[in-house]
N, C-alpha and C positions, 0 to 999 in steps of 0.2 A: 477865691477867699473874701468874703463881703467885708468892705472896712468900716472900722469899729469907732465910735466915738470915747471922747475922755467919761472914764468913769472911776470915781473916787469913793471909798466907804472910809471911817471912822469908829471912834467908841458909842458914837450919838446914832450911828446908820440903825435903821430898822431891820428886821429879819428879810423884809420883801426886798429891801435894796442890797444886803447882801447876796440875795438870792440873784438877782440880778448882775452882781459883780460877778458873781460864782460863774453865771450861764456867759458872760462877755471872756473869761478866764479861759474857759473850754473852747469858747472860739477862737479867741487870740492864739491860744498854745496848741490845741489839738486840730483846730480850723473844723470843729466839729463838736458836737457834743459826746461823751463816752457813751458807749455800749452798757448794757445792765452788769454784765460780769466784769468791764472794766470798773464801772462805780463801785463793787466791792473792794477793790484794791485801795480806793481813795476815799472811802467812806470814812474811816477815824479822821482825816485831814479836813474832808467837808463839813464834819459836824461842828470841828473845832474851830474853821473858819465861821461857819453859822452863827456859833455861840460866841463870836469874838475874841476865841484865845488865841488865835493865831491871825496874824495880817496879809495882806496882799502878797507881801515881799516872801513872806516864809512860804507860803502857800504855793506860790512859784517854783520855790526849790522844790518841794514835795512833789510835785508833779513832772517839771522838768528831768528829774532825776529818778521818776519810777518806771517800772516796768512798761507802763501803758504808753508813754511817750517815746521811751527809747525804743519799744517794738514797733512803732507806728512810722518813727524818722531814722533814729541811727543805724537798725539793723539791716534797713534795706537802701541804706545810702552810701555814696561814696562819702569819706570822710571831709571832703570839699565841699559836697551838696549838704551834708548834715551843718557844716558850719555855718552855711548860707542861711539854712534854715532856723539856726538856732538866733541869728541875728533878727531875722523877720521875726520870730515868736516872742523872742524876749526883751529885744531892743525896738523893734518897731521900724526898722529900715534895714537896707541892703550893707554889707561891708564895705566900707569908706573905698579901700583903694588895695594893691598888692603887698603894702607893709601889715595892715591889719589883717590880713588874710593870713600872712606868714606869722602874725605875732601869735594868732589865736589856733593856728593851726599846729603851731607847736607845744601850745597850752595842750592841745586836744591829745597830741601824741603823747603826752609825758604824762598828763594827770588824769587821762581817758573822756570820757562824754559826761560824766556827772563833774566833773572836774572844770571841764568847758563850760557847761551851764552855770555852775557857781561863780565861775570868775567873771561872766556878763552880769550877772544879777548884783554881783558885788562891787560891780565898777562903779567909778566917779561919775562917768557919764549916766551911766543909771539911775543912780540917786540922785542926781540934779534933774532929770527929767522925769523922774517918776517917783521918786521916794519910796515910802514904804505903803501908802495905801492908795496908789494908783494903779490901774491894771494898764499895761502897755499897750500902745496904740501907735500908729504909724505916725510921724513928726509932723507938723503943721509946715509945709513949705519954705518958710522963710530962714528954716534952723538946717537946710541942706549947704553944705559947703560950695557947691555948683550945680547947674542945670542937670548935667551928667548923671550927678548922686541921686537928685531926686528923681529922674528916670529910672534908673536903675531900679531903685526903692520902689517907683510907682509899680514897674511890670512885676516884681518881686512879689509885691501885696495883691495884686491881682490875679496870682497863678494859683490854679487850684492845685491840689495834691496830684503829684506826680505828672503834673501836666506837660513838663519838658524834661521828662526823665527824671532819675535818681543818679546819674555820676556827674555831670558837667553842670557848676552855679553859672549865674546869667553873667557874671563878668568874664569868665574864661571864655564862653562860646561867643561873647560878644568879640573879646580879641584876635578870638581867631577865626572872626567872619562866618560863624556858623549858625545856622537856623535852628533851636529845638524845640521850636512852637510846637510841633505835635508830638513831642515825645521822642524822637528818634533824631540825631542830629545830622545836616547835610550843610555843606557848603553853602552858604548866599550870594548872590549877586555881588562881586567887587566892585568897591567905590570906582569910580572913574581911575582916579589917581591918588594912592596911597600913600600919605606922607611918609619920610623916611625917621624911623624910629632910632635913637642913639642906643648904642647899645646898652649903657647904663640904665636905662628906660626900660627895657625889656622886661616882660611883665615874669614875675615872682622870682627872679633869681638875678643875683651879679653874674658878670661875665663868666668867672670862674670861683670855683668853692672847693676848700679841701676837704670838708665834713657834710655829709648829706643833712637838710634838714629835714623836719617832719614834711612839709610843703611839697620839696622835690621828691620825697619817697611817694608821697600820696600820687604826685602827676605821674610818675613811672606805674603805679598801681592803675591808674586809668588806661595808660597807655596799652597797658598789657589785654584790654578789652579789644585789642586790635586784632587777635589771634581767631575771633568770633568772624562768621562770615559776614555778618554787617559792619565790623569793623573794617574787615578788609576793604569792603566796597569804600567806607569812608576813607579811608588811607588812601585809597587810589584816586580819589576825588581832589585832595588838599592841595594847593597849587604851591610852586616853589615857595613863595613867600610865608605860607602857613607853614610849608616843611621847616622852614627856616626859624621861625618861632619856636618850635617846638625841639629842634636840636639844639637851642639856645637855651630853652628850659630846662631839658633835661642833662643838659653838660653833656 
């Protein structure tokens, strides 16, 4: 995905400036320009945007909840990967941590894909970062909580559509020491000595739980893929530490 610059429109913007903003909106959210048949679904919203009847934020909601976006990303992805892609497209960054993944996964499981997109665009962070008139773009480096958060986002923003598969978000395959660069996950070379992680800091869930949340349910769906020959090979290659992390995550 080509890194995009900040583009803002207002009531004083020319038609040409709005055309440029529309081009960038598609590049940010679809990671390409829509096909002719897709533009027919978006024609009304495009016309209203170019005539200044709706702004960037309203157009984003229409695009993000349209069949064009959902067919491209939701129906082909696991819930966790779709969640990560929504952060990339609408927030300009990767999810911060496991807690944020859990929070928005619960929204996705409860309110569906359109509810997730709406929650992101209506968030306080979105309002402060982009307002109603700026096309979402990758944050400047100084706004990241840590170097790790910046590196995760940089990797995600340079990922082409489907390049690393449609199942595991980068946060998960990094935590499991997998390399999904080619779209098929395989164990990466382990570090010389992995630090011990307290049980309370294990990814995605506490040591025990009584009621399954959306994120735990989604992890179980992902692990169901191990029934395939490719999944069997991956399972056989996991280290003892990786198996322990998966057992902890799945309870």
